C-alpha positions, 0 to 999 in steps of 0.5 A: 432605818431605811425606805422600802421600794414601793414600786413592788409588793414587799413583805418586810417582817422582823422579830420584836425585841422580845421575840429576839430575846426569847429566840436567844434563850434557845429553850423552846419558849420562842413561838410565833403566835401573833403578828400585827399590821399597821399604817403609820406612814399613811396620811389619809388627808391626802386622799383627793376625791377632786383629782382631775384625772378621775376616781382611779387616781383619788388615792395616788398620793397615798400609794406613792408615799414612802414606806419605812423598812421594819425596825424593832423599836415599839416606841417608834413604829407600828403605833397605829395598828390595823384592827377589825371593828364591828360594823356600824362603829361610828367612834374609834375606841380609846383607852382610859387608864385613870392616869395621865402619868404614873409616878412611883416612889422606890418600892411603891406599887400601883394597879392599872385597870384599863377601860375601853371607851366607845367600844361594842356600843358601850360608853366604857367597857372592860375588854374580856380579852384583856390588855397588853402592857409594855414597859419600855425599860423593865429595869425601873420596876421590881415587879411588872405583871398582868392578872385576869387572863389565864391563857397560855400566852398570858401566863408565859409573858407574865412569868418571863424574866430578863437578865437586868438589861435595858429591854422592854417587857410585855404582859397581858391582863385585865389589871396591870400591877407595877412596883418601882425598883428598889435598886439604888445603883440604877439611879447613879447620880439621878433622883428619878428614872423615867420610861413609858408604858404602852397599853393596847386593847387586845380586842379593840386595838385602842392604844395609849402610852403614858410616862412612868417616873420612879423617884429615889427615896433610899 
């Protein structure tokens, strides 16, 4: 990880972990269909409308902030993606998963049905474009699927598999189904496995990350 030279305009684009996994397959499943922009490094409280040199320098501190070069860890970068909201929006949309944390026993299942609050003038709404859900370590789950969205991208993600390595997996749906792993060897001498799940509204850009714990029972 390093800093970019912000004295010049730089476009620093990389593949995500999932993108690199699909590229390595060499079977044509790798297709760039989406990209994202974010402003994680910017502290907007530094905008200074009282700057003694006038309005041209109100944002001087923001423009001089260091920018991180891109790296493929979705838990540490691009947490604050830029999104377009309807004109007149007075409150930022937030997600409600119904759980502050997910705790499952081995082999147990749970369905998450996200709702978006303060979106499109409604107190709460189920986004018609659905939600993306990313589990940071797919090994802790036996199944991880999204249902309710039948686009090509959604079906490709929902049917993708891994080779049992410690990688993330992303699915798309209006409901996200999880089943805890039944593999005992993953636990070693531990009684619990822990990771996180991040859910993002595909229309609103609202984002929420909660912990996931799988408890050994066998």
